C-alpha positions in Angstrom: -16.2 8.7 15.4 -12.6 10.2 15.1 -10.9 9.6 12.1 -7.3 9.7 11.4 -5.4 9.6 7.6 -1.9 8.0 7.0 -0.3 8.4 4.0 2.5 5.8 3.5 5.5 7.7 1.8 9.4 7.0 0.9 10.7 9.7 2.4 9.0 12.0 5.2 10.9 15.1 4.7 10.0 15.1 0.8 6.7 14.6 1.9 6.0 16.8 4.8 7.8 19.6 2.2 5.2 19.0 -0.5 2.1 18.5 1.9 2.8 21.7 3.8 3.5 23.9 0.8 0.6 22.1 -1.4 -2.2 22.4 1.1 -1.2 24.7 3.9 -1.1 22.2 6.5 2.0 22.5 9.0 3.5 19.8 11.5 2.1 19.6 14.8 5.0 16.7 15.9 7.5 14.0 14.9 6.4 10.4 16.1 9.9 9.0 16.5 11.7 8.7 13.5 9.1 7.1 11.2 6.2 9.2 11.4 4.7 13.2 11.2 1.6 14.5 12.1 0.3 17.1 10.1 -2.1 19.4 11.2 -4.4 22.1 9.8 -7.3 20.1 8.1 -10.7 18.4 10.0 -8.7 15.5 10.5 -4.9 14.7 10.9 -2.8 13.3 8.8 0.2 11.5 9.6 2.8 10.7 7.0 4.5 6.8 7.5 7.8 6.3 6.4 7.5 2.9 4.4 10.3 2.0 2.0 9.2 1.4 -1.6 9.1 -2.3 -1.8 8.3 -3.0 1.4 5.7 -5.5 2.6 2.0 -3.8 1.7 -1.2 -5.1 1.9 -1.7 -8.8 1.6 0.8 -10.4 -1.0 1.8 -6.7 -2.2 4.5 -4.8 -1.9 4.8 -0.7 -2.0 5.5 1.2 -4.6 5.5 4.9 -5.3 4.5 5.4 -9.3 1.1 6.6 -9.9 -1.4 4.1 -9.2 -5.1 3.7 -8.9 -7.0 3.1 -5.9 -10.9 3.2 -5.4 -9.9 5.2 -2.3 -8.9 9.1 -2.4 -8.7 12.0 -0.4 -10.5 15.5 -1.1 -9.5 18.8 -0.4 -12.3 21.4 -0.5 -11.1 24.7 -1.1 -12.1 28.9 -1.7 -9.9 29.1 -4.5 -9.4 26.3 -7.1 -7.4 27.9 -9.2 -5.3 29.2 -6.8 -4.7 25.6 -4.7 -3.5 23.8 -8.1 -1.1 26.3 -8.1 0.1 25.7 -4.9 -0.2 22.3 -5.6 1.6 22.4 -8.9 4.4 24.2 -7.7 4.8 22.0 -4.6 5.3 19.0 -7.2 1.9 17.4 -7.9 0.6 16.9 -11.3 -2.6 17.6 -12.9 -4.5 14.7 -14.2 -6.8 16.6 -16.7 -8.7 19.6 -17.3 -10.3 21.3 -14.4 -14.9 20.2 -14.5 -17.3 21.8 -13.5 -20.3 20.3 -11.8 -23.9 21.8 -10.2 -22.3 21.6 -7.2 -18.7 23.4 -7.8 -15.7 22.6 -10.1 -13.3 20.1 -9.4 -10.0 19.1 -10.6 -7.5 15.5 -10.0 -4.6 15.1 -9.3 -1.1 12.9 -8.1 1.2 14.0 -5.6 4.8 13.1 -5.9 4.1 9.2 -3.9 1.5 8.2 -6.7 -1.4 9.2 -4.8 -4.3 10.5 -6.1 -6.3 13.6 -4.6 -8.7 15.9 -6.1 -9.2 19.5 -5.2 -12.7 20.9 -4.9 -14.3 24.3 -4.8 -17.9 24.2 -4.0 -20.3 26.7 -5.8 -24.1 27.9 -4.6 -24.9 25.3 -2.2 -22.0 22.8 -2.8 -23.6 19.3 -2.9 -26.8 20.4 -1.6 -27.2 21.5 -4.8 -27.3 17.9 -6.1 -29.2 16.4 -2.6 -32.5 14.9 -3.0 
């Protein structure tokens, strides 16, 4: 199975700047005027230009204010403090304090387009610290 990550954004150039600066991704290619492919992670990310107010799923319309979703993406980093500084400098908002767990450290952020993200730094054996 192959995974592709698609992220709706209202402004492709602003989104490209954010994701390349915040997460160290790079542009793979542009696919027409509506899509930018970002590479550098384990799965490609496709930024899809979708105007605010356009039809979304079901009866919903797209809004780019901060919104909650049961789905979010985690970015695993070697240095959580440095990664958080990069994300904040690029335009992310921190949502709560850095928290520790037996597997590592985590902080929640929101990108400028309302999407939630977590930055994770594994310590010790990572998730194996809590595996049965």
